[in-house]
N, C-alpha and C positions, 0 to 999 in steps of 0.2 A: 312083729317079725314074721307072722304067718303070711302077710301080704308079700314080703320080699321073697319068702321061701317059695311061694307060688310062682312069682315072676321069674326067679332064677332057676326054676326047674324042679323044685320040690313037689311032692304029691300032697295036695290038700283035699280035705273032705268037701263034698258038695260040688255043685256045677262050677265050671271054670268061667271067669269073666271074659267078655269079648275084648277085642283089641282096642276099640275106642274107649271102653270103660277102663281098661288097664291104663291107657295113656292118660285119661282124665285123672285117675287117682295119682299117677306119678306126677302129673303137673301140680296137683294140689299139694303133694308132699314137697315138691321143689319150692313152691311158693310159701308154704307154712312152716316147714321144719326149721327149727332153730339150731340144730346140730349140723355142723359141716359134713359129718360122715353120712348122715341121712340124705342130705341134699346130693352128695357125691354119688351115693348108690342109686338115687332116683334118676340122676342125669345119665349114669352109666346104663341103666335100664332103657331109658329113652333112646340112647344111641343104638342099642341092640335092636330096637323096634323100628328105627327110623327108615330102614330100607324097605321092609315089607309093608309097613303102614306109613308110607311117606306122607300121604295127604292128611291123615289124622294128626301125626306128630307135627306137621308144618302148621296146621290151622290152630292147634291147641297149645303147642309148647314153644313157638318161636319167641314170643314176648318174654316168657320165663327164662329161656336160654340167654337172650340178650341181657336180661337183668342179672343173670349169673355172671356174665362177662364184666358187668359194671361193678358188682358188689364183692365178688369173691376173687379179687385179683391176687390175693396172697397165696392161694392154693393152685399150683400149676396143674394138678391132676384133674380137678373139676373143670378148669378152663379147657384142657385138652378134650375132655368128653363133650363139653358144650360146643366147641368148634367142630369136632368130628360130626356131631349130630346135625349142626347147621349145614355142613358140607354135604351130608347125605340127603338132606331135604332139597338143597338147591341144585345138586349135580344132575345133569341130564344124560350122563354116560351110562349106557346099559351095562357095560362090563363092570364099572365101579359099583353100580347098584346090585349086580348079581353077586359080588363078593360079599361074604358075610364073615364077620369077625368071630373069634372063638367064643366070646361071651354072648353071642346073639341068642335071643329067645323068641320062639314063634308060637305064641299061644293059639290054640285051635278051639274054636267054639264047639260046644257039645251038640248044638243044633245043626252044625254044618253050614252055617251061613257064609263063612269065609272059605270058599273053595277057590282053587286056582282055575281061572277061566281062560282058555286059550283064545288069543286074539292075534290078528295079523301083525307081523313085526312092524310094518310101516305105521299102522294105526297106533300101536303101543308107543312107538318112538315119538310120534306127533303129540300124543297126550302127555308123554313125559316131558317133552320140550315145553309145552304150554304150561305144565305145572311148575317147572323150574323157573320159567319167565315170570309167572305170577308171584311166586315166593320171593324171587329176586327183587321184583318191583316193590313188593311190600317191605323188604329189608332196606332198600335204598331210599325209601320215602323220607326217612329222617337221615340227613347227612351225618349226624353225630354217630350213627352206627358204623359207617365206613371209617370215620375218624377214630372211633374206639378200636376198630380192627387194626388200623395202622399203628396205634400206640401199643397194641399187644405184640406186634412184630419186633419191638425192642427187647422183649423177653428172650433171653438166651436159651431157656429150657427147650429141649427138642420137642417135647410133647405139647408145647404151646406154639412154638414158631412154625413148625412144619404144617400142622393143620390150619394155622392162620394164613400161610402162603397159599395153600390149596383152596381155601375158602375165598380169598380175594381173587384168585385166578378164575374161579367159577363165576363170581360176580361180574368180572370184566367180560367173560364170554357171553353171559346172558344179557347184561345191560352195560355195554361198553361205554357209550357216550356219557351217560349220567355219572358213572363211577369215575371216569377219567376227569370230568369236571370237578368232582369233589376232591379227588387226590391233587389236582392241579392247584386248587386254592388252599389246600391244607398246608400249614407250615411244616417245612422239611418232609413233606409227604414223599416226594420222589427220591429224596436222599436216603430215607429209611429203606426204600425198596432197593436202591442201588447197593446198600450195605449187604444185601443177601448174597451178592456175587463174591464177597470176601469171606463168607462163612466157610469154615474148615470142613464142615460136614457136606459131603458131595450131594446127598439127597436134597438138602435145603438149597444148595447152590443150583442144582439142576432144575428144581421146581421154580426157583427164582428166575431162571432164564425163561421158562414158560410164562411166568407172570409178566415179565417185562415185554415179552412178545405181544401179549394181549394189551398191555398198557400203551404201547407205542403205535398201535394200529391207527392210521389215518388221523393222527393228532400231531401237527407240526410243532406246537409249543412244547409238548411233553418230549418229543424227539430231541429238540434242542437242549432241554434241561438234562436229559439223560446223557446226551453226547458231552456236555460240558461238565458232567460229573465223572469224567475220565472213563466213560464206558468203552471207548475204542481200545484203550490200553489194556483194560481188564479182559475184554473179550478176545483180543489177539493173544494175550498171554494164555488164556484157557485153551484156545485152539492149538497153540504150540505145545502146551503140556499134554494135551490129549492125543497128539500125533498128527496134527494137520489133516491132510486128505485121507490118511490111513486111520483116523480116529473113528469114534463111534457116534452114537446118536447125539452126544453132547456137542460135538463139533457142528453137527447139522443145526442144532438149536441156536448155537452162537451165530452161525452164518445167517439164519433166518432173522435173528434180531438185528444183525448188521444191515441186512437188506431193508428192514423196516426203518432203520435210522437214516439211511442214505437215499432211498428212492424218493425222487421228486422233492428233495430237501436241499436246496442249493447252499444254505448256510452250513449244514453238516458236511456236505461234500467238500466245501472249501476248507472247513476245519480238519477234515480227514486228510486232505492233500497237504495243508500247511503243517500238520503234525508229523509229516514224513511216514505216514502209515502205508502209503502205496508201496514203499520199498520193502515193507515187511510181508507183502503178499507174494513176492517172488519165490520164496522157498516152497510155497504151496504146490507149485507146478513142476517141481523137480521130480521127474519119474525115472526109475531105473531102466536098465537095458532089458530086463525081463518083465514084459508087460502082460504075462499070461494070467496073473492073479489079480483080477479086477472084481472085488466083491461088490455086492449091490450097494452097501453103505458107502464104499469109496466112490462109486459112480455118482451117487447122490451128492456126496460132499463136494466132489470136483465140479459137478454141474452147478451147484450153488456158488462156488468160488468164481466160476466163469461169469455167472450172472452178476456177481458183485463187481467184477471188473467192468462189465458192460454198463452197469449203473453209473459209474464214474465218467464214462465217455459216451453216454447216450446222445444221439442226435437231438433229443428234445431239450438237453441242457443248453445253457448259454454258450455261444461260440468261444468266448474267452476262457471260461472254466474248462470246457472240453479240450481246447488246445493246450492249456497248462497241464492237465492230467495226462494227455498224450505225450507231452514232452517228458514228464516225470517217468512215465512207463518205459519210454525208450532209454532214458539215461540210467535207470536202475537195472536194465536188462530184462524187464518183465516181458516186453514184446519178443525179444530173442527166445525166451523160454517158451512162450506160446507157439512160436514158429517151430520149435523143436518138437512139441507135441503134435503139431500139424503134420510134420513129415515123418513121425515115428510109426512103427508097425505094431500091430496088435492092440491098437486103441479102439475101444467100443465105438459103435457107429454114432450113438447119441452124443457121446463126449466129443467125437471128431466134428460132428455137425455144430455143436455149441462152440467149440474152439474156433472153427472157421468164422462163425458169426462174431465172436469176440475179437479176433484179429481184424475183421472187417471194420469194426467201429473204432479200434485203436488206431488204424491207419487212415481213416476217413478224413480228408481235408488237411492232413499233416504231410507236408512235402518231405520232411526228413524221414518219417516213418514209411511213407510210400516208397521212397528211394531204397530204404533198407529191405522192404518186402520184395522189391524187384530184384534184389541181389541174392535172395534166398534160393538155394538149389536143393532139389530132392536127392536123397542118398541112393541114386541109381547109377547104372553103368551104361552109357556115359551119363554124367549128371545133367539133369534137366531143370530149368527154372520152375519154381513152385507154381507160378501162374500157369504154365503149360500143363503141369500135372493136374491142377485143379480144373482147368478147362476140359481136359480129357474126361474127367468125371462128369462134368456138366452136360456134355454132348453124348454121353453113354446112357442109352435108355434103360440099361439093366441096373443102374445105380438107384438108390432110394430117392423118392421125390423130395423129401426134406433136405437131403444132402445136395441135390442139384440146385435147389433154391438158395441154400447157403453159399454155394460156390458162385452163383450169379450175384448175390449180394456182395460177396468179397470182391468180385471183379468190378462192380459198380463203385464200391468204396475206394478201390485202388485208383480209379480214373476220376474220382470226384475232385474237381478243382486241380487237376494234375495234367496240365497241357504237355509236359514232358512225357509222361506215361502214355497219353493219347497218341503222341507222335511215334513212340516206339511200337505201339500196337499196329498203327496204320502202316508203318514202315515195313512190317513183316509181310504185307500184302503187295507191296510195290515190286515190279519186275526186277529192279536192280539189286534188291536185298534178299530175294528168295534163295534159300539153301535147300537143294534137293535131298541132302543127306540127313536132315534133321527136321523135326516137326516143330512148327512155330505156332504162335497164338493165332495169327491170321489164317493159317491153313485150317486149324481146328474150327474157327468161327465160320469160315466158308463151308467147310464140310457139314457143320451142324445146320447152317442156313439152308442147304439144299438136300438134306437127308429126308428119309421117309417118315421120320418121327416128328410129329407136329410140335411136341414140347421142345425138342432140340431146335426146331426152326424158330420157335418163339424166343427161346433163351439166347440163341445166337444173334437174332435180329436186335433184341434189346441190348445185348452186350456191344454190338457194333454201333448202335445208336449212342451209347454212352462214350464210345471212342470219339464221337463227333460232337458231343454236347458243348455248345458255346465255343467252338473252335473252328473259325472260318478257314484257317490254313489247311487243316486236316480234311475238311469237307472238299476242298479243291483237290487235295492230293488223292483222295479216294476215287476221284473221277478217272484217274490214270490206271486203275486196276483193271486188268484184262483176264478173262476166264476162257479156258478151252473147254467147250461144251462136249464135243465129240470129234472123232478123227475125220479129217478131210474137210472140216468146216472152219471158217475163220473165227478167231476169238472174238468174244463180245465183252463189253464193259460190265462191271458189276451192277451198275445202275440199270443197264438194259436187261440183264438177266433177272433182276428182281421184278421189273415190270413184265417180263415175259411170263414169269411164274404167276403173277397176278392175273394176267389176261388169259392164259391157257387154263388155269384153274384145275378142273377135274382131270385133265390129261396128265398132270405131273403130281398132284397132291391127292391123296386118298380122300374119299368122300367124307368119312367120319371126322377127319381132322382138318377139314378145309377152312373153317372159320378161324381157328386159332393161328394157323399158318399165315393166312391173309392179314389178320390183325397185326401180327408181328411185323410182316413186310411193310404194311402201310405205316406203322409207327416209325420204322426205320427210314422210309422215304420222306415222311413229314419232317423228321428231325434233320435229315440230310439236306434237303433243299431249303429249310427255314433260314431266312436271313442270308441266303447265298444266291445272288442273281445268276452266277455262272452255272450252278447246279440246276437252277430252274430252266435256263436255256437248254442245257443238255437233256433235261427231261422232256421239254416241249419239242425238241428236235425230232424225237421219235413220233412219227405221224399217227401211230396207233394208240398212244397213251391218252390223249384228250378224248377221242371218241369212246374209248373203254370207260373212262371215268364218268362221262356224261350218261352213258348207257347204264352203268351201275346205279347212279344216283336217281335216274328217272324211272327205273323199274319199281314195281310194287312187289317186294319180296317178303319172305316170312320174318318172324320175330328174330330169329338167329342172325339173319342177314342185315338187320337194321344197323347194327354197329358197323358193319363193313361199309354200308352206304354213308354213314356219318363220317367215317374216316376218309372215304373217297371225296366227299364234299370238302373236308378240311384240306386234303391234298390239292384239290383244284383251287381252293381259296388262296392257299399259299402261293400257287403259281400266278394268281392275279396280283396279289399284294406285293410280291417281290419281283415282279416282271419288269425288266429294263427295256421292253419294247424292241429288243434286238432282232426278233423274228417277226417278219411281216405278217405271217398268217396267224400268229398267236400273240398279238398285242393285248394290252389290258382291255381296250374297248371291244375288240373282237371276241375275247373270252367272255366278257360280260354280256354281249349280244347273244353269244351262243347259249349261255345259261338262261337268259330270258326267253329264248325261242324254244330250246329243247327241254328245259327243266322248269323254269319259272322261278323268279326271285324268292317268293314266299316259300315255295316248296323246297328250294335249296337251303334256305335258313332253317326250315323245319327239320330237314335231314341232318343238317349240321348240329342241331340241338340234341340228336339222338345220343351223342357221345356222353354228354354230361348227365343225361337222364338215366343212363344205364346203372343198374344196381351195384355192379362191381367197380364203377368209377370212383364213387365216394370212399369205398373201402381202400382202394389203392392210394388215394390222395392223403390218407391219414398219416402214414409213416413211411420212411424210405425202404425198410426191409420188406422184401416180397414174402408175405405169409399168406398162403392159400390152403383151404381145407382139402382141395383135390386139384389134380392137374387140369381138369376141364374149366375151372374157374380162373385160371391163370391167363388173364387177357390184358390187363392194364399195368403199366409201369408208373412208378411214382413221379419221376421226372417228366414223363410224357403228360401226365395230368396237369402239371404246372404249365407246360407248353400250350395245352388246349385252353386252359383258363386265360392265358395271355393273348391267344390269337382269335378266339371266338368272336369277341366284340369288334376287333379291327377288321376282320374278314367280312362280317356282316355289314359294316359301314362301307367297306370298299365295294361290295357288290351293289349296294343301293345308290352309290354315288354316281352323279352324272358327269359328262365331260366338262361342262362349264364349272362345276364345283371342283373338279380336279385341277383345272387351270387356275382357278382362284386360289386353291390350296397351294399350288406351286408358287404362285406369285407371293402369297403370304409367307411361305417358307423362305423364298428369296429375300423378302423384306426383313424377316426375322434374322436371317443369316447376316444381312448387312448390319442390322442393329447390333447383333451379337458381335460382329467384327468391331464396330465402333465402341461398344462397351468394353471389349477386350483391349482395344488401344488405350482407352481411358484408364482401365485397370492397370495396364502396364505403366502408364504415366504416373499414376498414383503410387505404384510400387516404387518407381524410381525416386519420386519425391520423398516417400517414406524412408528410402535408403539414405537419401541426402540428409533428411532430418535426423536420422539415427547417427550419421557420421558427425553432424554438428553437435548433437547431444554428447557424443563420446568426446569431442574436443572440449566442450564445456566442462565435462567431468574431469578430464585430464588437467585442464587449467585450474579448476577448483582444487584438485589434489596438490598441484604445484604450489598454489597460493597457500594452502594449509601448511605445507612443508616449509615455505619461506617464513610464515608467521611463527612457526615453532622455532626456526633458526634465529629469528630476530628476538624472540622472547628469551632464548638462551643467552644471546649476546647482551641483552639488556640486564639480565641478572648478573652476568659477569662484570659489566660496567658498574652496576650498583655496588657490587662487592669492592671493586677498586676505589670507588668514591668513598665508601665507608672507611677503607684503609687510609685514604688520603686525609679524611677529616680527623681520624685518630692521630695521624702524624702532625697535622696542623695544630691540634690542641697541645700535643707535646712540645712543639716548637714555640708556641705562645708562652707556655710555662717556663721554658728555658730562657726565652728572651727577657721575661720578667726577672728571673733570678740573675741574669747577666747585667740588667740595669742596676740592681742592688749592688752587684759586685763593682760596677763602674763608680758608684758613689763612694765606695771604700777605697777606690784607687785614685781619687782626685788629688789626695795629698801626695801621692807618690809619682804621678805623671804630670806632665805639663798641661796646661789648660787647652792650648791650641791642639795638641795631639789628641786629647780626649774628645774635643769637639769634632775634630776630623773623623775620629773613630765612630762617634755617634752618627754622623752624617752618612758614613759608609754603611753602617748597620741599617739606618733608616732607608737608604737606597735599596739595600738587599730586601727589606720588607716590602717595599713598593714593587720590586721585581717579582717577589713571591706572590703578591696580590694580583699582579698582572697575569702571571702564569695561571693563577686560580681562575681569574676571569676568562682567560682563553679556554681553560678546561671546561668551564660552564658553557661557553659558546659552543664548544664541540659536543657537549651533552645535548644542548638544544638541537644542534644539527642532526645528531643521531635520532632523537625523538621525531624530528620532522621526516627523516628518511624512513623511519618505521611506519608513520602514518601514510606516506606516499606508497610504500611497499604494500600495505594492507589494502589500499584502494585498487591497485593494479593486480591482475591475475596473470600477466604475461611478461613481467619484468624480472624474471628469475635470474638471468645472467648478469644484468646491471647491479641487482642487489648483491649478488655474490662478490662482484668487484668492490662495491662499497664496503661490504663486510671485511674484505681483505685489507682495504685501506684503514678501516677502523682498527683492525688488529695492529697494523703498523703504527697508528697513532697511539694506541694503548702502550705499545713497546716504547715509544718515545717518551710518553708520560712517565712510565716506570723508570727510564734512564734519568729523566729530570729529577724524579724523586730521589734516586740514588745520589745524584749530584748535590741535591739540597741536603741530604743527610751528611754527605761528606763535608759540605760547607759548615754545617752545624757542628760537626765534630771538631773541625779546625777552629771555629770560633770559640768553642768551649776550651780548647787547648790554649788559645790566645789569652782568654780571660784568666785561665789558671796561672799561666806564666806571668800575666800582669799582676795578679795577686801576690805571687811569689816575689816579684820585683818590689812591690810596695812594702811588703813585710821586711825585706832586706834594707830598704831606705829608712824605715822607722827604727830599725834596730841600730843603725849607725848613728842616729841622733843629730847629725850635722846637716840633714836635708839635701845632701848631694846624691846624685844617681850615678851609678857606675856606667861609664861610657860604653863598655861592652854590652851591658844589658840594654841600654838604649839603642844601640846599633841593631841588636837582635830584634827588638820590637819594631824598629823602623823597617827592617827587612821583611818581617812578617806582614806589616801593614802594606808594604809594596806588593807582596804576593797576593794579599787579599784584594788589593785594587785590581791587579791583573785578572784574578778570578772573577771579579765583578764584571770586568769588560767582556770576558768570555761568556758569561751568562747573558749579557745584553745581546751579544751576537747570536746566541742560541735562541733567545726570545724572538729576535728578528726573523731567524730562519723558521721558527714555529709560526709566526704571523704569515710568512710566505706560503708555508704548507697549508695553513688554514684557507688562504685565498684559493689555492689549487683545489682543496676539498670542496669549497663552495662552487667552483666552476664544475667540478664533477657532479655535484649534487644537482646543479642546474641542468646538466646534460641528462642525468637520470630522470629528472622531472619531465623534461621534454619527451623522453622515451616512453614514460608512463602515459603521458597525454596521447601520444600516437597509438599506443596499445588500446587505450580506452576508446579512441575513435574507431579503431578496427573492431573492437568488441561491439560498439553500438551499431556499426555497419552490419555485422553478422546477425545481431538481434533483429535489425530491420529486414534482412533477407529471410529470416525464419518467419517473421510475421507475414511477409509477402507470400511465402510458400503456403502458409496456413490459409491465407485468403484465396490463393489459387485452388487449393484443395477443396475449400468450401464451395467455390464456383463449380468445380468438377462434380462434387456431390450433388449440387442442384441440377446440373446437366444430366447426371445419371438418374436422378429422380424423375426428370421429364421423360427420359428414355424409357424407364420402367413403366411410367404411366401409358406411354404410347404402346409399349409391348402388351400391357394389360388390356388395352382397348382392342388391339389386334387379336389377342387370344380370345377375347369375348366374342369378337366377330366370328372367329373360327369355330368356337363352341356353338354359336347360333347356327352356323352352317352345318353343324354335326360332325366336325372333324375332331379326331383325338389330339389333344394338346397336353403336353407335359405340364404338371403343376409347378407352382413357384418353388416348392420344396425341392423338386427334382432339379430345376435349373440352378437353384442355390447350391444343391449338392454337387452338380457338375462344376459350378464355379469354384466351389471349395476344393474339389478334386484338382481343377486346373491350377489353383493357387498353390496347393500342396505340391503338385508336380513341379511348378516353377520354382518353388522354394527348394525342392530336392535338387533341381538342376543347378540352382545358385550355390547350394552347399557343395555339390560335386565340383 
């Protein structure tokens, strides 16, 4: 115990041991002690020494501490000490290392070897980082150590779970990728860490958030697992519980974790949208009327919330996913809430800037959202559109630079794929729509375009260029804009004024800002006249423009002016490429001759290449948002870089192309157009034939369905006939039995009746049987007729109406058979009554004994026999009528058979026509293949001549677009 007394602060006799010796003895005690209390005290002492003697404890005690974690799982106290010690060894945080616990002991050597040596902070931090990385690498060399740590997190004891969470967080900070790989392959590894968010102790939950932040960094697989472990629901619940944007650091940690899960992860973004979590973001942006109290934490939280919205609608996401999220944000009212913040007063500048950027990406490319944004008004007197208020900030040089960039980005996103918005902006510049009493967007853009602030010039020029992007109609409309330069002078067009500023240069624009202004104006002019021959004609109509451009390109200027030379070359190249030769002095040939004489083709192409070689070009081409470190570097627009990439090659070819090559190209184009027309005609013919085939298929389907219905009806009728046949057979059997009993009764009556009368009665009965058999035969013939009709009906698919008539006739026949059966039953009843009375008469004759028969009785018998004879005659007549009806049914059956034959002939004719159509279609396809081969050869010739030719994918895309358009028109 003297050893522990010395370690824990007691005074012992003799020299004090050094720190390394003390740690060595403690490690021996940890490894060799059999009592748990001794090992616990030794580990506690190591913990107290682990901050000051980090290197010694790490090198000597790490293996012993890991062994403690494996063997002493039953004692939570020693586990806590071991985890805290490992945390102190691996942690690189100076503040954590400087904190000392209450039981820390700092032994000092008597010889003074361990003195505090002052070192520069940077060097000390670097050494600390290196030390933590080395110990972390040693710890994670065995993956079982990380797995052991994960299993310890299942312990609910606070003294085990909390240091375990901190230790795992440090491992992820120092060696993130290896630890992430171990956790990923560990069974239920991520699920155990997700359980930390459900811990009721806030300390563990909050440190669990930090752990998950480190775990989800740059690992898409872990991000997906965490998301599907219901992370979004838990994190949003925590944010709501903590007060949303008014919450503390915990809200910030939750938002950082959400950003890790969603950024550049399309799967998680889709899961977030499908789970209706976008709707839960709306309450975050509900701010009160009093915006004076914006704490630093609230600003940070709201900034992260806006970034979270931007992640969901970022331009780098897939267009479909972005459009779906934009739609959800509009429907749930999130966009409206963001516009409320945009127009509110008292909002901090950085929050306002980020809100503008967020609104920009929410409305970018979404027509519904863009229309809503156009309807938003600022709360001013009189109310002004939000776009006008934002443009006022953009052209105001006193506003912060980042805010002006954000407003420009918002204006660009508002006009992106929004021809309606472009028309509204251009309309504010036209003479018929100008309102002198109000400030319009067009007036602000013109004011910024011609102001003395070069940044305002550039921003206004880029904004106007986006008003014309891919919109030929607005390019032509903008040519009508007239500007009043000064009193007493006639107005000039906007196009002319822009070229005047370029040509006059130093007279209008200040020297220091000359390049930025000219670059902006040149980008505007290139966008304006691109793919617009009328604008090219207007530009060339000014006699000073072409000499100015050639002079600029041919001069040898400084490094700063090279970009202006490249843009002038691009502008002149557009004038050549989109020239319709309407001006005699500036046709394509004359402009190319002018370049060859004044500049030189090679020199012209070299100057044109200055644009893409500029260092700021590649930066602007990366993403749509204009982000520049300083106003001086604000030279290129993202959409303009795409235009340069598209035009550089075609302009180079157009300059080097000779007149003969141009003529050949025009001939080839005409040939291609002719072939395209032929192909279009054949495609239309094929579409018509496809439509006819579809109609025939529909007819076949309807006939098949009718046939199935007829078969079902016939089956039902057959089942009913079978039931009637069964009933008839039962009645026949009963009639046979009764006739047998009647014959026996006749034998008993021989003595009572005269022989002739009995013989006559037997003959009449025999006649009745024959008639009955005849009726049965007729009924069998009708059954055969019905079966024949069924087979004929099954073969034909178009004889529905005839079969219906035959079925009605069958119903009539069935009713006749039933009436005949009723008559037979009546005859049978009468015959039984006659036999009964005959038996009664014979019994009376036997009882009298004299063999005489009462005359009255005989008269009654004779009258009954006469009635029977009459009934027999009536049955004969009915049998005759049945025979006639049978003949009529046979005639009707013959007519139905002929109808079926006609329908079968028509069906065969239709099938033949379908086969002919298929043959014609195959011939057309062969012809199209020949045409495609010819087109391919022509394209090959064009490529050999150096002409740009659309690929087959582009042609196919246009064909597909044409087909979709035709189909839409057909549907309309």
